[in-house]
C-alpha positions in Angstrom: 21.5 72.4 -79.8 19.9 74.0 -76.7 16.5 73.9 -78.3 16.7 70.2 -79.0 17.7 69.5 -75.4 14.8 71.6 -74.1 12.4 69.6 -76.4 13.7 66.3 -75.1 13.4 67.5 -71.5 9.8 68.7 -72.1 8.9 65.3 -73.7 10.3 63.5 -70.6 8.4 65.7 -68.2 5.0 65.4 -70.1 4.1 62.0 -68.5 4.6 63.4 -65.0 2.4 66.4 -65.7 -0.3 64.1 -67.2 -0.2 62.0 -64.0 -0.5 65.1 -61.8 -3.5 66.3 -63.9 -5.2 62.9 -63.7 -4.8 63.1 -59.9 -6.4 66.5 -59.9 -9.3 65.1 -62.0 -9.7 62.2 -59.5 -9.9 64.7 -56.7 -12.8 66.3 -58.4 -15.0 63.4 -57.4 -13.7 63.3 -53.8 -15.8 64.9 -51.0 -13.6 68.0 -51.3 -14.2 68.3 -55.1 -16.9 70.3 -57.0 -20.5 69.3 -56.7 -21.6 67.3 -59.7 -19.6 66.2 -62.8 -17.4 68.5 -64.9 -16.6 68.0 -68.6 -13.5 69.1 -70.5 -15.3 72.0 -72.0 -16.1 73.8 -68.9 -18.6 71.4 -67.4 -22.2 70.6 -68.0 -25.2 71.2 -65.8 -27.5 73.9 -64.9 -24.8 76.5 -64.0 -24.3 77.6 -67.7 -20.7 76.4 -67.8 -19.6 78.3 -64.7 -17.0 76.5 -62.7 -18.4 75.8 -59.2 -16.4 76.2 -56.0 -15.4 73.4 -53.6 -18.3 71.4 -52.1 -19.1 71.4 -48.3 -17.9 68.0 -47.1 -20.5 68.0 -44.3 -23.4 68.1 -46.7 -24.6 64.9 -48.4 -23.9 65.0 -52.1 -26.6 64.5 -54.7 -26.6 60.7 -55.7 -27.4 61.7 -59.2 -24.3 63.9 -59.5 -22.1 61.3 -57.8 -23.2 58.4 -60.0 -23.2 60.5 -63.2 -20.7 59.2 -65.7 -19.7 56.1 -63.7 -20.1 52.5 -64.6 -22.3 50.3 -62.4 -20.2 48.3 -59.9 -20.9 44.8 -58.7 -21.4 43.9 -55.0 -18.5 44.4 -52.7 -16.7 41.7 -50.6 -18.6 42.8 -47.5 -21.9 42.5 -49.3 -21.0 39.0 -50.4 -20.1 38.0 -46.8 -23.3 39.4 -45.4 -25.3 37.6 -48.1 -23.6 34.3 -47.3 -24.3 34.8 -43.6 -28.0 35.4 -44.3 -28.1 32.3 -46.4 -26.6 30.2 -43.6 -29.3 31.4 -41.1 -32.3 30.8 -43.2 -32.2 30.9 -47.0 -32.4 33.7 -49.5 -32.1 37.3 -48.8 -35.4 38.6 -50.2 -37.9 40.6 -48.1 -40.6 38.1 -48.6 -38.5 34.9 -48.5 -37.3 32.8 -45.5 -34.3 35.1 -44.7 -32.6 35.7 -41.3 -34.8 37.4 -38.8 -33.1 40.0 -36.6 -35.7 39.6 -33.8 -34.8 35.9 -33.5 -31.1 36.7 -33.3 -31.7 39.2 -30.5 -33.9 36.7 -28.7 -31.1 34.0 -29.0 -28.4 36.3 -27.6 -30.8 37.4 -24.8 -31.3 33.8 -23.6 -27.6 33.0 -23.9 -26.7 36.0 -21.7 -29.4 34.9 -19.2 -27.9 31.4 -19.1 -24.4 32.7 -18.5 -25.7 34.9 -15.6 -27.5 31.9 -14.1 -24.4 29.7 -14.2 -22.4 32.5 -12.7 -24.9 32.9 -9.9 -24.9 29.2 -9.1 -21.1 28.9 -9.2 -20.2 32.0 -7.2 -23.1 32.2 -4.7 -23.9 28.6 -3.7 -21.3 26.2 -2.2 -21.4 22.6 -1.0 -19.1 22.1 2.0 -18.2 18.4 2.6 -18.6 16.9 6.1 -14.9 16.8 6.7 -14.3 20.4 5.8 -15.1 23.9 6.9 -15.5 27.0 4.7 -14.0 30.4 5.4 -15.9 33.3 3.7 -13.8 36.2 2.6 -15.6 39.5 1.9 -13.6 42.0 -0.2 -10.3 40.4 0.8 -11.0 40.3 4.6 -12.4 37.5 6.9 -16.1 37.5 7.2 -17.2 34.2 8.8 -16.6 30.4 9.1 -19.3 28.0 7.9 -19.7 24.3 8.7 -20.7 21.4 6.4 -23.7 21.6 4.2 -25.1 23.8 1.4 -24.1 27.4 2.0 -24.5 30.6 0.0 -22.5 33.8 -0.2 -22.7 37.1 -2.0 -21.7 37.0 -5.7 -18.1 37.0 -6.6 -15.9 39.0 -6.3 -17.8 40.5 -3.3 -17.5 37.2 -1.3 -15.5 34.1 -2.0 -15.1 30.9 0.0 -12.0 28.8 0.9 -12.5 25.3 2.1 -10.1 23.4 4.4 -10.1 19.8 5.7 -10.1 20.0 9.5 -10.2 16.2 10.1 -7.2 15.1 8.0 -4.0 14.3 9.8 -1.0 15.5 7.8 2.5 14.2 8.0 5.6 16.3 7.6 8.9 14.3 7.3 12.1 16.1 8.5 15.4 14.6 7.8 16.0 11.5 5.7 17.3 8.0 6.4 19.7 8.3 3.5 23.2 9.7 3.9 22.5 12.5 1.3 20.2 14.4 3.6 21.7 14.3 7.1 20.1 16.3 9.9 22.7 16.7 12.6 21.6 17.6 16.2 23.9 18.2 19.1 23.4 16.3 22.4 24.2 17.3 25.9 27.6 15.5 25.9 28.7 17.3 22.7 28.0 14.4 20.4 26.3 14.6 17.0 23.4 12.4 16.0 21.6 12.2 12.6 17.9 12.5 13.3 15.0 11.6 11.0 11.5 12.1 12.3 7.9 12.9 11.3 5.5 15.6 12.6 1.8 14.7 12.5 -0.5 17.7 12.6 -4.0 18.9 11.7 -5.8 22.2 11.2 -7.8 23.3 14.2 -8.9 26.8 13.2 -9.2 27.5 9.4 -9.5 31.3 10.0 -6.1 31.5 11.8 -4.5 28.9 9.4 -5.4 31.1 6.3 -4.9 34.6 7.6 -2.5 34.6 10.6 0.7 33.2 9.0 2.1 33.8 5.5 3.5 30.3 5.2 1.9 27.9 7.8 3.7 24.7 6.7 7.1 26.4 6.6 6.4 27.8 10.1 5.5 24.3 11.4 8.7 22.9 9.9 10.9 25.6 11.5 9.2 25.2 14.9 9.7 21.4 14.7 13.4 21.7 14.0 13.8 24.3 16.8 11.9 22.2 19.4 13.8 19.1 18.5 17.3 20.7 18.9 16.3 22.3 22.2 15.0 19.0 23.5 17.9 16.7 22.3 20.3 19.2 23.9 19.1 18.0 27.3 19.9 14.3 26.7 23.1 12.3 26.4 24.0 10.3 23.3 23.1 7.0 24.8 19.8 8.3 26.0 19.0 9.9 22.7 19.7 6.7 20.8 18.0 4.3 23.2 15.9 4.7 26.3 15.2 8.5 25.9 13.4 8.5 22.6 9.9 8.3 24.0 10.5 11.2 26.4 12.1 13.2 23.6 9.0 12.8 21.4 6.7 13.9 24.2 8.7 17.0 25.0 9.1 18.0 21.4 5.3 17.7 20.9 4.7 19.9 23.9 7.2 22.5 22.9 5.8 22.7 19.4 2.2 23.1 20.5 3.2 25.9 22.9 5.1 27.9 20.3 2.4 27.5 17.6 -0.3 28.6 20.1 1.7 31.7 20.8 1.9 32.3 17.0 -1.8 31.7 16.7 -1.2 29.3 13.9 -4.6 27.4 14.3 -3.0 23.9 14.1 -2.8 21.0 16.5 0.3 18.8 16.8 -0.9 15.2 16.9 2.4 13.5 17.6 6.1 13.2 16.9 7.6 9.9 15.6 11.4 9.5 15.5 12.4 7.2 12.6 16.2 7.2 12.9 18.8 8.2 15.5 22.3 7.4 14.2 25.8 8.9 14.5 27.4 10.6 11.5 28.3 8.3 8.7 32.0 9.1 9.1 32.1 7.5 12.6 29.5 4.9 12.1 31.8 1.9 12.3 33.5 3.1 15.5 30.2 3.9 17.0 28.9 0.4 16.2 31.9 -1.1 18.1 31.2 1.1 21.1 27.5 0.2 21.0 28.4 -3.5 20.9 30.7 -3.1 23.9 28.0 -1.3 25.8 25.5 -4.1 25.0 28.0 -6.7 26.4 28.4 -4.6 29.5 24.7 -4.4 30.0 24.4 -8.2 29.4 27.1 -8.9 32.1 25.4 -6.6 34.5 22.1 -8.3 33.9 23.6 -11.8 34.5 25.2 -10.6 37.8 21.9 -9.1 39.0 20.2 -12.4 38.2 22.7 -14.4 40.2 22.4 -11.9 43.0 18.7 -12.3 43.1 19.0 -16.1 43.1 21.5 -16.2 46.0 19.4 -13.8 48.0 16.2 -15.8 47.4 18.1 -19.0 48.5 19.3 -17.3 51.7 15.9 -16.0 52.4 14.5 -19.5 52.0 17.1 -21.0 54.4 16.4 -18.3 56.9 12.7 -19.1 56.8 13.4 -22.8 57.3 15.8 -22.1 60.2 13.2 -20.0 61.9 10.6 -22.8 61.6 13.1 -25.3 63.1 14.0 -22.9 65.9 10.3 -22.7 66.9 10.2 -26.5 67.2 13.5 -26.5 69.1 12.2 -24.2 71.7 9.3 -26.6 72.3 11.4 -29.8 72.4 15.2 -29.3 72.3 16.2 -33.0 72.8 13.9 -34.4 70.1 14.8 -31.6 67.7 18.6 -32.2 68.2 18.2 -35.9 67.6 16.1 -35.3 64.5 18.6 -32.9 63.1 21.4 -35.4 63.7 19.5 -38.2 61.9 18.6 -35.9 58.9 22.2 -34.7 58.6 23.7 -38.2 58.7 21.1 -39.4 56.1 22.0 -36.5 53.8 25.7 -37.2 54.1 25.8 -41.0 54.0 23.2 -41.3 51.2 25.8 -40.3 48.6 28.7 -42.7 49.6 29.2 -46.4 49.4 29.2 -47.9 52.9 29.6 -51.3 54.7 28.0 -52.0 58.0 29.7 -54.6 60.3 27.6 -56.1 63.0 28.4 -58.5 65.9 28.0 -62.2 65.8 24.6 -63.6 65.8 23.2 -60.6 63.9 22.0 -60.8 60.3 24.5 -59.0 58.1 23.4 -55.8 56.3 22.1 -56.3 52.8 22.7 -53.2 50.7 19.5 -53.3 48.8 19.8 -49.8 47.3 23.2 -50.7 45.9 22.0 -53.9 44.5 19.0 -52.2 42.9 21.3 -49.6 41.4 23.6 -52.2 39.8 20.8 -54.4 38.4 20.0 -53.9 34.7 16.6 -52.4 34.0 13.8 -55.0 33.4 12.5 -55.1 29.8 9.1 -53.7 29.2 6.3 -56.1 28.6 3.6 -55.0 26.2 0.3 -56.9 26.3 -2.2 -57.2 23.5 -4.3 -54.2 23.0 -1.8 -51.8 24.5 -2.7 -52.7 28.1 
């Protein structure tokens, strides 16, 4: 029974042994195998059947020994790919046919590289600066020089690069918003809050300082504007900030901003400040409108009183001047002047009342012609031919 089991186990292990022996036989043709082919009967060749030792892998094997006993193989996939490439560049692959010429390929790549180098030279070395801009040349990361408008050249990148900046454009920076979602509260001198919305107009004066002095130039301008506006509005009352003091506030804010930015060496010029809105907080807007209306009525009443005052004063001055003239005449002829004043006074008084004059007998009675003329109806207008 044990012998049968051993025979079965041997038969099962035989395929594995055969596979191992076939691997050994395949290794015989590897670079580490024997030089030349070897048969089952001890090998064939000029060594008289003696089994040779392992071949030196650093020595080229004999092509005859390598190819002995092998079937001829067809072209590999790489050979097919190269053949198709040669056909696409100029026909068949024979030595005498119109195949691909390696010298022409080298010449093509040479001209392509030269074209790329020329484009790189033009792009990185020559620059066209527009009339409204100035160029700042940076050499290895540091400032080198500032160039004006025109065609300029620099060293090849990355040795030198150029940054252009528009020095004539006036930029606008809005701060605050007219909408209630973005309120910008500022405190006045009388402890009142106002919602300010304004614009800052500025331009670049020195591109070198603008690029290299501040890390965030626009952010610095915004912060300086807000600081200057708060410091200026704190010197004005609520009524002044809303109405008559706006022009003065704008001028003071512009001056403060320019002074601070010059101290920071920002390289910018503040062109002006424009206040767009000065309103109280939205929570007290209705009450503030009522107060504003009352203030406007007060100002209107004050203006009317001042106008009446001016009218009365002018009338008094006119009467004084007339009296001075009469007095000059009175000093020259007192009697005539007194009689004249009496007649003028009686004429002014009696001209506005109905009167009856009674005369003595023998005197023609007074005919009140002015009264008769006043009571008579107006005569109709007579229009002649031709409009005359």
